[in-house]
Steps between C-alpha positions, in 0.01 A plus 500: 500500500200531270593862431838398351440166328237244423593139570340215312610145437508375141694245298824606337767325297777329696764632260509762227723424204721775365681556171767750592329748730151455359236246607453239230268226385619203298280358226624178342410341170588184313515457125230314315615204290674616180494864615809717481628715782504805272129476424420437867698807609323711238156376610577575866609853403184543291285384792670755727426774244138386462442509876605865510737488795562839662838664446597434862507123438811368333523155344793289391606145435726280709678175428491356149277772359738768628797318344302472175432876494865576581618279215263673257628841605853415378404286200532772233840604632622139499382444142674820389821394677487160331453656155788744556723215622420286195560801273841562657605135472387479136664834425832373633457172310431664163694825559199681361217721619241386244529118510382472862198713412426268208516197729295661777237617252386140459407461867182713530318306230594172668373621838177639355445178304547294816253716695245476217544121491437486876187711459368286213557183703350669809807417707615713793844659505630263766856387566491231231380751238768747611771235461362424153510868402859530624597192296321639194681832532831311532432301183391809305810688616723206400342493154551876461865461603543222244340721233741786576797261507400358162459845347835621637675188374348543154608863503858420604572180304290542189508877469122527518348838561258549791255631239540190281156360405590139576761334713531128446687260726848405378394141442232610249731751331786251470266232360401730211859602415 
């Protein structure tokens, strides 16, 4: 028997976890107070890079962190789809190609301003801040729509030119007449 195998008694795990067909190890982490999941995921990835794991070891997230990464993967496509949808609706409303662009051109500055305000106040981009940004974008878009409506009405009813240096509301113009 000693010529074929060597027998020795040692301790061994009772069960070996697998992810698919590969043996796996689960490492869990909790978020620190006031920490975002995005920063935690990035720090875990950075720690894995710093350790210098061999190419044979694969790592990935499960649970909430996996759902977070999946949502980020489609975020740019969803934003583009939303912008195209808004452009189509505004294009149908105004029967124009340029007026929706004018309205949508106001949105980037509102979004950048909101992000800068969050950075100045040192506030995380949490769900409350995201709701505030969405409300801000809605208000800015409404104001741009009102501006276009006012300009189109002045053009139609008062014969104003789009290149006219000043367009006054009808109440001001009628008060001077």
